[in-house]
N, C-alpha and C positions, 0 to 999 in steps of 0.2 A: 650651661647645657653640657652634657655628657656627649661625646662622639657618637654613641650609638644611636642617641636621640636625633643628631643630626642626619645620619644616614636614614633614620626612619622618615624623617620629614622629607628628604629628597624621595624617597619610594613612594611617599604619599603624593608628591606632586607629579610624578609619573603616572600613576593611576588615577589622578584627578579626583583625590578625595581629600585634599588638603583644605582645611578651613581657613577663613580670613585671618584668624589671630595667628594661626601656625605659619601662614604665609608671610606675614609681617615678621615673625622670629627668624624664619628661613632668609629672607632678603637680608636682615642685618648680618646673619652668620655668613652670607655668601660674599659679603663686603671683603672678608679675610681672602687673600689670593691663595693660601693654603687649601681652605675650605672649597674654593672654586675649583682647584685642581680635582679633589676628591669626587666633587659633584659631576665634572666633566668626565671623569673615568667611569662611574656608575652609569651616567646618561648614555656615554658611547656603548657600553655593554648592552643597555636596555634596547638602543635603537636597533643594535645588530641582530636581536632576536626575531625583528620583524621581516628579516630577509632570508632566514634559514627555509629549506624547501624539504620535501618530504622525504629526502634521504638522510636527513640529519637525526642523528641520535646523541643527545647531549651527553658529554663525560662530566658529570658533575664533580665526580671525586677528583679528577685530574686538575679541572678548573680551581676547585677549593684549594688544592696543593699548591699550583701556581700562585693564587691570590695570597696565600699566606707567605709564600717567598717574598713576593713583591712587597707586601707589607712589612715584612721583617727588614728588608732592603731601606723602604722608606723610614723606618722607625729610627734607623742609623743615620741616615744622610740627610733627613728633611726635619724641621722642627714640627711637633706634634699639633694638631689642630687647636685641641684644648688640651690642658694639663690632666694627666690621668695618673692615678696610682698603677703600679706596676701589676697588681693583680687583677686590674681590670683591663688591661691590655686585649685579652680574649674577648671582651665586649665588641671591639671593632671588628674581630674576625666573625663572630657570630652574626653581627648585624649585617656584614657583607656579605656573607655566606648566604644568609636569608634572602637578601637581593637576588643572588644567583639562583637560588632555588626558585624563586617566584618567577624569575624570568624563564627558567627551564618548564616550569608548570604552565606557564602562559604558552609558551610555544608548543608545548604537548597539546594544549586544549586546540590551539591554531589548527596543529596537523591532523588531530582527531577529527575537527571540522572540516577536514579537505580544503581548507582555506589557502587558494591559490591567488596569485596577484596577477591583474591583467593591466596591460598599459597601452593608454590611447595617446598618440601623438598627433596633434594637429598643425598642419604648416599654413595653408592660406584659405581657410574657411572656419565656420562655427560649428562644433559638434555637439549635439543634443544625447544625453546619456540618462536613463532610468534605472537607479540600482533596485535590488530586489525588495526592498522595504518601501518603495514609492518615492523616495527621494529623486529630485530631478536636477541635473547637472549640466549648465551650458559651458562647454571649453571653447575659450577663444582663440585666435590664431597663435601661431607659434607657442604651441602650449603644450604641457605634457601632464597626464594625470594618470595615477596609478590606483587602483581600487581591487577589492577583494570580489571574486565571483560569486563567494557566499560570505556574508557578514557573520562575524563571530557573535558567540552568545553574551559576551561581556561589554562590548562596543561597536561602534561603527567608524572606521578610520579610513581615511584617503591621503594621498599624497600629491601635491600639486607643484608644479613649475611652471609659472606663466600667470594666467588669468583666467578664472571662472567664476560663474555665478551659480550660487546653490539655493535650491528650494528644499529644506529639509524637512521630511516628514517627521511627525512629533512622535517620540517614544520616551516618556520620561525616565524609564528605567535603563535605557541604552543610550548614552551620549554619542554624539556624532563629533568626531575630531578631523580636522584637516590639518596635515603637516605642510608648512610651506617656508622652506628654509628654516631659520631659527623660531620662527612664529608657530604657536599652536593655536589653533581656533577651536574652541569647544562649544557646542550646541546642543540644545534638546529638541528644538523645531522652530526653524525660522527661514527668512531668505536674505542673502547677503552676497556681496563681490568680494572677491580677493583676487589682488594683483600683485605678483612677485616674481618678475623676469630676473634671471640671472645677469643680464646686462644693465639693469637699471639700480641705482643706488637707493631709492625709496621703495618700500613696500607698502600696499594701501588695502585696507579694509574698510568697505562701506556697508551699512546694514540698511536693508529695504524695510524689514518688519521683524518683530521680535526682539531677541537678545542674544548676545554673544559674549563670551570670554575670550580675551587675547592674551596669550602669555609669550614672553621670551624666554626660551629654555635655559639661557645662560644667567636668568635671575634678575635680569633688568627690570622688569615691569609685569604687573598684570592689570589689565584693563577691562572694564564691563562697557560694552557697546549696546545701545538701544537705536530704535528705528531712527533713521536719518544721521546718525553719528558717522563720522569718518575719522579713521586713524591713520596717519601715515608715520611709517617706522623708517629712520634713517640706519640702513644696513652697515654703511661704513663706521658710524660713531656709535653704534649699537644703542640709540636711544630715540624716544618718541620725537618725532619732526614736528609734527600738528596734530591736534585733537579737536574737531569743530563740527559743526552742522551743515550737512549737504542737502538742503532742502529740496532742490530740483533733482537730486539724484542723477546728474550728468555723467557720473563715474560709471555708470551702468548703461549708457546710451548704446554701446555696441551690442548690449542685450536687448534691452527695452525698445530700441528705435527711435527714441525720443531726446532732444535737446532743447533744453529750456534756460533762457537767461533773462533775467530781470536786473537792470542796472548792475551788471557783474563786469568787473575789469577785464578789459580786452584780453590782458597777458593770460588770464584764467580761462577765457571763452578759447583763444588760440591752443593752449593745452588741452581742452575737451575735443576741440574739432581735430586735431592731430591724433589723438589717441583713438578716436572713434572711428576715423577713416583711414588711418594707419598712414599718415602723409607728414610733411614737414613744411610750415610756413615760414616765410621770411619776410619781415617788415623792413622797408627802406627808411621809413620814418618811425623810430623807436619810440616817440611820444605816443603814438596811437595805442600802445600796449596800456596806458595808464587810463584811456577812455572807457566810461561806463557804456554798456551795451544790452540792449533789450530785444530778444527775438526767440521765437520758438520754431522748431524744425522737425519734420519727421524725417530719420535718418535714411528709411529705405524708399519710400515713395518720392521724397523732393530731392533727394540726392546730393552729392557734394558739389556739382556744376552749379545747381539752383541755389545752395546754400552761398557760394561764393559770389554768385551775381548779386543777392540781396546785400551781402558785405559790401560790395563794391559800390552800391548806390548809397547806402546808409552811411557811409564814411568817406565818401567822394575819393575813392582811390583812382589815380589816373589810369592804372592798368593793373590787371592781374595776370602774371606771365607764369604759363605751366613749363617749369625748366626741364624735369623729367616726368616719370610715372607717379613719382611720390613727393615731388617738391614743387611749391607755387612761391612765387615771388609777388608781395603786394606793394605796389608803388605809390608813394605820396600818401595822400589821405590827411584827413582832418577830423577833428572830434565835433560832433553836432550836440552841444549841450542844450 
């Protein structure tokens, strides 16, 4: 495949028009480290276009001149991505210039539409937001969301750090895209949860209804998720850690107010409780983490203390000791099979 075609495939992925067959071809090409470097350069340029402000006037001529110089240097210092005849070198320049022109046109369209980014930072509460297209977003504690005050004509795009639940208004002609670190989540109309805190090694997407497409922008994978699907992504190893069903949707408990377990291993119950109530549980008897457990709890009306009382009785803990505002120690206990 010619190098210009590689750049064209990268552009198609950035604009969300890549077909399944083209994605397979691109993923194969991106196994090559030199190809990966070119993709990262183009994507970095593309990403920067979203941060321009109204006083920006793109100097395409200067940018193209600098790009030509850099590519000439690379032609000398680095191996080519694929073998090209000398008289086809300018294909690389032309394709790359097209990427720059498209990025500048995209930026111009944003500016013309008075697209200003608004940032919401949430510390110790949950914040609800309704966009002008009717999409509803609930932002969890210690999270940040950037969104446009006026959605563009081409797409609907927001940027998330932390966790949020999305209920997206349907619009088949205008995809909704969430940027969450290296992950891109693309939807047309559905409801789902995204968790991607900077201090956590795993990112998580859980779908409540509809269908979403999750992509790692470094080229690692693209996965389609449907209702009750949960994908966990390892940010350190840059690969999918787990892909499974979450029929009880406990990952959404912070938003829905419901926790439900039916013969679920206590280690998973522990994780769900900790995340929902933003606490830490310490078990003195590690064997308890292998116990199956069944319970339903309404987070808001029943509350944490009631939940722990029920847990204490069910698993015969000797005592549940509150160590500080966010840490509890569960002493002893046994499984009731």
